[in-house]
C-alpha positions in Angstrom: 7.6 -3.5 8.2 4.6 -1.0 9.2 2.9 0.9 6.5 1.2 4.2 8.1 -1.6 6.2 7.0 -2.6 9.3 9.0 -5.2 12.0 8.2 -5.2 15.1 10.6 -8.7 16.7 10.6 -11.3 17.6 13.3 -11.6 13.9 13.5 -8.5 11.6 13.9 -7.7 8.6 12.1 -4.5 6.5 11.9 -3.7 3.3 10.6 -0.7 0.8 10.6 -0.3 -2.6 8.9 2.3 -5.5 9.3 2.8 -7.9 6.7 3.1 -10.8 9.1 1.2 -12.0 12.1 3.5 -12.5 15.0 4.5 -11.3 18.3 7.0 -8.9 16.8 4.7 -7.4 14.8 2.1 -7.3 17.7 4.6 -5.5 19.6 5.4 -3.1 17.0 1.6 -2.1 16.6 1.4 -1.6 20.5 4.2 0.8 20.4 2.7 2.7 17.3 -0.7 3.0 19.2 0.7 4.2 22.3 2.7 7.0 20.5 -0.4 7.9 18.2 -2.5 8.2 21.4 0.1 10.3 23.1 0.4 12.5 20.0 -3.2 13.1 19.9 -3.2 14.0 23.7 -5.2 10.9 25.0 -2.6 10.0 27.7 -5.2 9.5 30.2 -6.9 6.5 28.4 -3.4 5.4 26.7 -2.9 2.4 28.8 -6.2 1.0 29.1 -6.8 1.3 25.3 -3.6 -0.3 24.4 -4.1 -3.1 26.9 -7.6 -3.7 25.3 -5.9 -3.4 21.8 -3.0 -5.9 23.0 -5.9 -8.8 23.5 -7.2 -8.1 20.0 -3.8 -8.2 18.5 -3.0 -11.5 20.6 -6.3 -13.0 19.1 -5.2 -11.9 15.7 -1.5 -13.5 15.8 -3.0 -16.7 17.2 -5.4 -17.1 14.4 -4.2 -15.6 11.6 -0.9 -17.7 11.4 -2.7 -20.2 9.0 -1.8 -19.6 5.5 -4.3 -17.1 3.8 -4.1 -16.1 0.4 -2.2 -12.7 0.4 -0.3 -13.6 3.6 -1.3 -13.0 7.3 -1.6 -9.0 7.4 -2.9 -7.3 10.2 -4.0 -3.8 10.5 -4.6 -2.0 13.7 -6.6 1.4 13.3 -7.6 3.8 15.8 -10.0 6.8 15.1 -11.6 9.5 17.2 -14.9 11.1 16.1 -16.3 13.5 18.4 -16.1 12.1 22.1 -15.6 8.4 21.0 -12.5 6.6 20.6 -12.5 3.5 18.2 -9.9 0.8 17.8 -10.1 -2.0 15.2 -7.8 -5.0 14.3 -8.3 -6.4 11.1 -6.7 -9.9 10.1 -7.4 -12.5 7.5 -9.1 -15.2 9.6 -13.1 -14.9 8.8 -13.9 -16.8 11.8 -15.4 -14.2 14.8 -14.1 -14.7 18.2 -16.3 -16.1 20.8 -17.0 -14.3 24.1 -16.6 -17.0 26.8 -16.3 -17.8 30.3 -12.6 -18.8 31.3 -12.6 -21.3 33.9 -10.0 -20.5 36.7 -7.2 -23.0 35.5 -7.6 -21.9 32.0 -4.5 -20.4 30.6 -6.3 -18.2 27.9 -9.7 -16.9 26.8 -10.0 -14.0 29.1 -9.3 -11.3 26.4 -12.8 -10.7 25.0 -14.1 -10.6 28.6 -12.0 -8.0 29.5 -12.8 -6.0 26.4 -16.5 -6.7 27.1 -16.1 -5.6 30.7 -14.1 -2.3 30.1 -15.0 -0.9 26.9 -18.2 0.7 26.2 -19.0 -1.3 23.1 -17.4 -3.9 20.9 -18.0 -6.1 17.8 -17.0 -7.8 15.0 -17.3 -6.7 11.2 -17.1 -9.4 8.5 -14.9 -8.1 5.4 -14.1 -9.8 2.4 -10.4 -10.2 3.0 -11.4 -11.8 6.8 -12.7 -9.9 9.7 -12.2 -6.7 11.9 -12.6 -6.8 15.7 -13.3 -3.4 17.0 -14.2 -1.7 20.4 -15.0 1.9 21.4 -14.5 4.0 24.3 -16.2 7.4 25.5 -13.7 10.0 25.9 -14.3 13.2 27.7 -13.3 15.7 25.3 -11.7 14.1 22.1 -12.0 17.2 20.5 -9.5 19.4 22.3 -6.4 17.3 21.7 -3.9 17.8 19.4 -4.3 16.8 15.7 -1.4 15.1 14.8 -0.5 11.5 14.6 2.7 9.7 15.3 
């Protein structure tokens, strides 16, 4: 089940939380993000932003399946401030992801490299209940889009 919090103002904010870290929940969150960005009028960046968010969600699903106090809740947050769109994925695993160079025959390990190459900035915020991994992208005119979220 997704719990959604939206705030409509000059600066936009939306957040969705799922109670379990699994592939079905990650799929729900990607769909929610696509609908939210579309409602905000950010169609030109939606595909790229959802791709980068999918990488963060994949990491959260992979690493947050361990038993944590309070369950393996994952939260996806998107917010726009002026000309900057930020996306954050929070999960209960306290260990930060590590940017690495995947070898040609590795089946994983390219997600953060993709984020590092495409996003303007990215990082990790330690939290008392785990961590949040985030990225930001500059938008041409964030303020002129619609202010309601899906």
